[in-house]
C-alpha positions in Angstrom: -12.8 -22.2 10.3 -10.7 -19.1 11.0 -11.3 -15.7 9.4 -8.3 -16.2 7.1 -9.9 -19.5 6.0 -13.2 -17.8 5.3 -11.3 -15.0 3.4 -9.5 -17.6 1.3 -12.8 -19.5 0.4 -15.0 -16.5 -0.2 -13.1 -13.1 0.0 -15.9 -11.1 -1.6 -18.3 -12.2 1.1 -16.1 -10.8 3.9 -15.9 -7.4 2.1 -19.6 -7.4 1.6 -20.1 -8.0 5.4 -17.8 -5.0 6.1 -19.5 -2.7 3.7 -23.0 -3.7 4.8 -22.4 -3.9 8.5 -24.5 -1.6 10.7 -21.7 0.9 11.2 -19.9 0.3 7.8 -23.0 1.5 6.0 -23.3 4.6 8.1 -19.6 5.4 7.8 -19.5 5.0 4.1 -22.6 7.1 3.5 -21.4 9.9 5.9 -18.0 10.1 4.3 -19.6 10.6 0.9 -20.2 14.2 1.9 -16.7 15.1 3.0 -13.7 14.0 5.1 -14.3 13.9 8.8 -12.2 13.9 12.0 -12.9 10.9 14.3 -15.1 12.8 16.8 -17.1 14.6 14.0 -17.7 11.3 12.3 -18.9 9.7 15.6 -21.3 12.5 16.2 -22.6 12.5 12.6 -23.2 8.7 12.7 -24.9 8.9 16.1 -27.4 11.5 14.7 -28.2 9.3 11.7 -28.1 5.9 13.4 -30.1 6.8 16.4 -28.1 5.0 19.1 -24.5 6.2 19.3 -21.5 4.2 18.1 -18.8 3.5 20.7 -15.3 4.7 20.1 -14.1 1.1 20.0 -16.6 0.0 17.4 -16.0 3.1 15.2 -12.3 2.5 15.4 -12.7 -1.1 14.4 -15.0 -0.2 11.5 -12.7 2.4 10.2 -9.7 0.1 10.5 -11.5 -2.7 8.6 -12.7 -0.3 5.9 -9.1 1.1 5.6 -7.7 -2.4 5.3 -10.2 -3.1 2.5 -9.0 0.0 0.7 -12.3 1.9 1.1 -11.2 4.5 3.7 -8.1 6.7 3.8 -6.7 7.7 7.2 -4.7 10.9 7.0 -2.7 11.5 10.2 -1.3 15.0 10.4 1.9 15.5 12.5 0.6 18.4 14.6 -0.1 19.0 18.2 -2.7 17.9 19.2 -2.7 15.1 16.7 -5.2 15.4 13.8 -6.6 12.5 11.9 -8.9 12.9 9.0 -10.9 10.0 7.4 -12.1 10.1 3.8 -13.2 7.7 1.1 -10.8 6.3 -1.5 -12.0 6.0 -5.1 -12.9 2.4 -4.4 -14.7 3.5 -1.2 -16.7 6.2 -3.0 -17.9 3.6 -5.5 -19.0 1.2 -2.7 -20.6 4.1 -0.8 -22.7 5.1 -3.8 -24.0 1.6 -4.0 -24.8 1.4 -0.3 -26.5 4.8 -0.4 -28.7 3.7 -3.4 -29.7 0.6 -1.4 -30.5 2.8 1.7 -32.6 5.1 -0.4 -34.5 2.3 -2.0 -35.2 0.9 1.5 -36.5 4.3 2.6 -38.7 4.7 -0.5 -40.1 1.2 -0.4 -40.7 0.9 3.4 -44.5 1.2 3.0 -44.5 -1.9 0.7 -42.2 -3.8 3.1 -44.6 -2.9 6.0 -47.6 -4.2 4.0 -45.8 -7.4 3.1 -44.9 -7.9 6.8 -48.5 -7.4 7.9 -49.8 -9.8 5.3 -47.2 -12.4 6.3 -48.0 -12.0 10.0 -51.8 -12.2 9.4 -51.4 -15.3 7.3 -49.1 -17.0 9.9 -51.5 -16.1 12.7 -54.5 -17.6 10.8 -52.6 -21.0 10.3 
C-alpha cells in the first residue's frame, strides 16, 4: 500500500501521525510562542528535545506540517534570504491539543512509573 493509498483510506490517521511525531510535537509546541527562523527553531527544539534534530528532519517535518495546513512558511525576498515559520489558525488549534497532552504526560509521570513497576514486577513473578 502506498502513502496515497493510506491517505485515501484513512486520511485523519496520517495527519495524526504528522502532529504526534517526535519532531512534529516539538515544532508545534515551540511555534505556539512565536514565529521562528529555521536555525532558531532548530536550536529551541534541541534544547527541549534533548538530542538535536537534523536539518533534514526539521525540513521534512516543517514541509509536512505546511502541507497539512498547520505551519506557514514566510519567505522574505531579502539578502541573505529570511524564512519565518509560524502556526496557522489550524496549526494553533492542533498545537494547543498536543501541548495539553504533553502537560498531562508530565503531570502524570509518577503514576505511569508506578504502573510500569507494578507491571514489570507482575511479569517477573510469572
